[in-house]
N, C-alpha and C positions, 0 to 999 in steps of 0.2 A: 504494500500500499504506500502511496506517496501523498505527502501533505506539503503544500508550499504556497507561497504568495508571489505574485509577479506585479511589478510596477512599470511605469513608462520607461525608466532608464536604469533599472536594477532588478536583480533576481534575489529571492530569498526573503526570509529564512525558509528553509525546507528540510524535510526529514524523510528518510526511507525506513519503512518497517520491514523486517525480515519475516518470512512465513513462520507461524507458530508450530512447534513440534507437538506431537501427541502428548508427550510427557509434560510440556509446559501448559497445555490446555487442561490436563487433568489436575495439575498443581493449582492453576488459577480457579478451577471449579471448586476444589477443596477449600481454597482460601475464601471464596465467596460464600460457600456454605457455612464455614466457621464464623465469618463476620455476620451473616444473617442470623445465625443462632444466638450470637452474642448481643447484637443490637436490636433485634426484633422486640423483646419485652420493653426495653428502654424507649424506643421510638413509639410503641403503641401507647405507653403510659403518657408520653408527652403529647401525642395526638389526641388522646381522650381528654386531657386537661385543656388543651387549646380549643378543641372542638366544643367541649362543654361550655367554656367561657363565651365562645362566639354565639351559642344558641341560648344564652341565659336571658334574653330580653323577655319582657312581660307579654308580648304578643306572639301568636303562632307564626312561625316562619314557613313560607311556601316550600314545597319540594319534599323529597324523601329525607328521612333521617339518615345521616352519613353512617357508613359501616366500615370498619377496619378490614383491609385486604392485605 
């Protein structure tokens, strides 16, 4: 994959990504899985607090009640 920017009188910055190996893909998936397991409860708690405070008004808000996914 290539990422770069081009201007009228100059090139760059740019970067080439090498193809990912199977081993690297598996390691990345494991890291993502570990991070999700670690951060999911914290983010859900923060979302519930924030969402609850947003919907605290005395009038009924239109639309469905938000649900965590």
